[in-house]
Residue, then its C-alpha position, 0 to 999 in steps of 0.5 A: x014279578x019280583x020287587x027289589x030294594x037298591x040303593x043308589x049313589x047320589x048322582x045316580x038318584x038326582x039323575x033318575x029323580x031327573x028322568x021322572x021329573x022331566x015325565x019321560x018316566x012315571x017311576x024309578x022302576x019303569x027308569x031301571x028298567x028302561x036301562x036294562x032293556x038297553x043294555x040287553x039290546x046293546x049286548x045282543x047287538x055285540x053278540x051280533x057283531x061278534x058272530x059275524x066276525x067269528x064267520x068272516x074270520x072262518x070263511x077266509x079271504x075274499x077272491x072280490x074286490x073292495x068294489x064287489x064286496x060293496x057292491x054286493x053290500x049295497x044289492x044286498x040292502x036293496 
């Protein structure tokens, strides 16, 4: 694991301290790593949605009605 030195603005430093004081996290490193994990997960979600939109655009227009599309989605989920 690598070590880094970073500087926080006063509001960010106070927010991090609040997270530690609430015992949600035990160190600044835990807070920062959790934020990075959240940002990476969010980025992955955006990438997935973007890929699905591109796939949808490439598939062209559908001949199905909105009701048929909704039924297909419901059936796929169950």
